[in-house]
C-alpha positions as CSV (number, residue, x, y, z in Angstrom):
1,M,40.9,-14.1,-222.6
2,K,42.6,-11.2,-219.8
3,P,45.2,-9.5,-220.2
4,V,47.4,-10.8,-217.6
5,T,50.4,-7.9,-216.5
6,R,54.5,-9.2,-215.8
7,A,53.6,-8.5,-211.7
8,L,51.0,-11.0,-211.8
9,I,53.4,-13.8,-213.3
10,V,55.9,-12.4,-211.1
11,G,53.9,-12.9,-208.2
12,L,52.4,-16.7,-209.1
13,V,56.9,-17.1,-209.0
14,L,56.6,-16.1,-205.6
15,L,53.6,-17.9,-204.3
16,L,54.8,-21.2,-206.0
17,A,58.8,-20.4,-205.8
18,G,60.7,-23.6,-206.5
19,C,57.5,-25.6,-205.9
20,G,58.5,-28.8,-204.9
21,L,55.2,-30.5,-205.1
22,V,54.8,-33.8,-202.7
23,R,51.5,-35.8,-202.0
24,Q,50.6,-35.1,-197.4
25,P,52.0,-35.6,-195.3
26,S,55.8,-36.0,-196.9
27,M,57.7,-32.9,-195.8
28,D,60.7,-34.3,-197.2
29,T,62.3,-31.4,-199.1
30,E,65.0,-33.8,-200.8
31,G,62.6,-35.1,-203.1
32,A,62.2,-38.5,-201.5
33,D,58.7,-39.4,-203.5
34,S,59.9,-40.3,-207.0
35,F,58.6,-39.8,-210.3
36,E,56.6,-42.6,-210.6
37,D,54.8,-41.5,-207.7
38,D,54.4,-38.3,-209.0
39,I,53.1,-39.6,-212.2
40,R,50.8,-41.3,-211.0
41,T,49.6,-38.6,-208.3
42,A,49.1,-36.0,-210.6
43,R,46.8,-38.4,-213.1
44,T,44.9,-39.3,-210.0
45,L,44.2,-35.9,-208.7
46,A,43.3,-34.5,-211.9
47,E,41.0,-37.1,-212.8
48,E,39.5,-36.4,-209.5
49,F,39.1,-32.4,-209.3
50,W,37.4,-32.6,-213.0
51,K,34.8,-35.2,-211.5
52,Q,33.8,-33.2,-208.9
53,Q,33.6,-29.8,-211.5
54,F,31.3,-32.2,-214.1
55,S,29.5,-32.9,-210.8
56,Q,29.3,-29.8,-210.1
57,L,27.6,-28.6,-213.1
58,G,25.1,-31.9,-212.9
59,Q,27.2,-33.8,-215.3
60,T,29.5,-37.1,-215.4
61,Y,33.0,-36.9,-216.2
62,R,34.4,-39.8,-218.1
63,P,38.0,-41.0,-216.9
64,I,40.4,-41.2,-219.9
65,A,40.5,-44.9,-221.7
66,D,44.1,-45.5,-220.5
67,F,47.5,-43.4,-219.3
68,I,50.2,-44.6,-221.8
69,P,54.3,-44.8,-221.1
70,Y,56.1,-44.8,-224.2
71,S,59.6,-44.7,-225.3
72,G,60.9,-42.4,-228.4
73,R,58.8,-43.4,-231.2
74,S,57.3,-46.9,-229.9
75,G,54.0,-44.9,-228.2
76,P,50.6,-45.6,-229.8
77,S,49.5,-44.1,-233.1
78,C,46.5,-41.3,-232.9
79,G,43.8,-41.2,-236.2
80,G,46.8,-42.5,-238.0
81,E,49.4,-40.0,-236.9
82,E,52.3,-42.0,-235.0
83,S,53.3,-40.7,-232.1
84,V,56.8,-38.6,-231.1
85,P,60.2,-38.5,-228.7
86,N,59.7,-35.9,-226.1
87,N,55.7,-35.2,-226.1
88,A,52.9,-35.9,-224.0
89,F,49.4,-35.3,-225.6
90,Y,45.6,-36.3,-225.4
91,C,44.4,-38.9,-228.7
92,P,40.7,-37.9,-228.4
93,L,39.7,-41.0,-230.8
94,G,41.1,-43.2,-228.0
95,H,40.4,-41.0,-225.1
96,F,43.8,-41.7,-223.8
97,I,46.9,-39.6,-222.2
98,A,50.4,-40.8,-223.9
99,F,53.5,-39.6,-222.9
100,D,57.9,-40.2,-222.9
101,K,58.4,-41.7,-220.0
102,Q,62.2,-41.1,-220.2
103,W,61.2,-37.6,-221.4
104,M,59.5,-36.7,-218.4
105,E,61.8,-38.2,-216.2
106,S,64.5,-35.8,-217.8
107,L,62.4,-32.7,-217.1
108,W,61.6,-33.9,-213.4
109,N,65.2,-34.7,-213.3
110,E,65.9,-31.0,-214.4
111,M,63.6,-28.8,-213.5
112,G,61.4,-30.6,-210.7
113,D,58.6,-32.1,-210.1
114,G,55.8,-29.2,-210.8
115,S,56.8,-29.8,-214.5
116,V,54.5,-33.1,-214.1
117,Y,52.1,-31.5,-212.2
118,V,51.8,-28.9,-215.7
119,I,51.9,-31.5,-218.1
120,I,49.6,-34.1,-217.1
121,P,47.0,-31.3,-216.1
122,H,47.4,-29.6,-219.4
123,E,46.9,-32.9,-220.9
124,F,43.6,-34.0,-219.2
125,G,42.5,-30.4,-219.7
126,H,42.3,-31.3,-223.6
127,A,40.5,-34.0,-222.4
128,V,37.7,-32.4,-220.6
129,Q,37.9,-29.6,-223.8
130,A,36.9,-33.3,-225.4
131,Q,33.9,-33.8,-223.7
132,L,33.3,-30.7,-223.2
133,E,32.9,-30.5,-227.3
134,T,34.2,-27.1,-227.1
135,R,35.7,-25.1,-230.4
136,F,38.5,-23.1,-231.6
137,E,39.1,-21.3,-234.4
138,L,42.7,-22.2,-233.9
139,N,45.3,-24.5,-232.0
140,V,46.8,-22.2,-230.1
141,Q,43.8,-21.1,-228.1
142,A,42.6,-24.9,-227.5
143,E,46.6,-25.1,-225.8
144,L,46.8,-22.1,-224.1
145,Q,43.0,-23.0,-222.1
146,A,44.8,-26.4,-221.3
147,D,47.4,-24.0,-219.5
148,C,44.9,-22.6,-218.0
149,Y,43.0,-25.9,-217.1
150,A,46.6,-26.8,-215.5
151,G,46.5,-23.7,-213.4
152,G,43.3,-23.7,-212.2
153,T,43.4,-27.8,-211.3
154,L,47.0,-26.9,-209.3
155,S,45.8,-24.3,-207.3
156,A,42.5,-26.2,-206.9
157,L,44.7,-29.1,-205.6
158,V,47.1,-26.9,-203.4
159,G,44.1,-24.7,-201.8
160,S,42.2,-28.3,-201.0
161,G,45.5,-29.5,-199.1
162,V,46.0,-32.6,-201.3
163,L,49.3,-31.0,-202.5
164,Q,51.3,-29.1,-201.0
165,A,54.2,-26.0,-201.8
166,Q,57.2,-26.3,-200.1
167,D,60.8,-24.3,-200.8
168,G,63.1,-26.3,-203.8
169,D,64.2,-25.4,-207.0
170,E,63.3,-22.0,-208.0
171,N,60.4,-21.3,-210.6
172,E,60.0,-25.1,-211.9
173,L,56.7,-24.5,-212.9
174,L,56.8,-21.3,-214.7
175,L,60.3,-22.2,-216.3
176,S,58.3,-25.9,-217.1
177,L,56.1,-24.1,-219.5
178,A,58.6,-21.4,-220.5
179,A,60.8,-24.2,-221.8
180,A,57.3,-25.4,-224.2
181,G,56.6,-22.4,-225.4
182,D,56.9,-21.5,-229.3
183,P,59.9,-19.3,-230.4
184,T,57.4,-16.8,-232.0
185,D,53.8,-15.3,-231.5
186,D,52.4,-17.2,-235.0
187,W,49.3,-18.0,-233.8
188,F,48.2,-19.3,-237.4
189,N,50.6,-22.0,-237.0
190,P,48.3,-25.6,-236.3
191,A,50.7,-26.9,-234.3
192,A,51.1,-23.4,-232.4
193,H,51.2,-23.7,-228.5
194,G,51.7,-20.3,-227.9
195,T,55.1,-18.3,-226.2
196,A,56.6,-18.7,-223.2
197,E,54.6,-15.3,-221.7
198,Q,51.6,-16.4,-223.4
199,R,51.4,-19.9,-221.8
200,Q,52.7,-18.9,-218.1
201,A,49.9,-15.5,-218.7
202,S,47.2,-18.4,-219.4
203,F,48.2,-20.6,-216.5
204,V,48.7,-17.7,-214.0
205,I,45.1,-16.8,-215.6
206,G,43.8,-20.3,-214.1
207,Y,45.7,-20.3,-210.6
208,R,43.8,-16.7,-209.7
209,D,40.5,-17.3,-211.3
210,G,40.0,-21.2,-211.0
211,V,39.4,-23.3,-213.7
212,G,36.0,-21.1,-214.3
213,G,38.4,-17.7,-215.5
214,C,39.1,-19.8,-218.6
């Protein structure tokens, strides 16, 4: 993956400072759109984006089989692994995405709606990896590519005008990634997702170069 400077990250922060991502024609900076609205919009737009990407490559995108909100430990299992609180995940065996609704809503309340537009496209990134049969030596490589895909997806949606960046809570997109970063740079940990800076950098690459740069 190409190196990304801190200046580039700062540049994206300035571009998307306090990104209040809302569906047009809404221009309400007070957050009139609900959490459920943003979840639904993030899913719909992410899938439509990838349908178009696959079509351009002469391939057919396979929509996810289900999109499942859950609470605590009540979520669906994946290959015998139980769901856990405070998490969102893609399950390749059932080709579905599940998320802890209370956790996601708390992020939405605390960090702004940008958190939804990072997490949901990230999980769709994993669904795309599965469809493309992308192979990785380390889990962290898959996670960072999914962050890159999320950045590329969001960039395309903002660029096309279906989402609009507005003034609001400062830096919420990159803060969402930082909050989910690993405390140390342990690439060989099978659960590693990347440090805050690595995750931010991967997202920035996608935002700058599109999903083709991932």
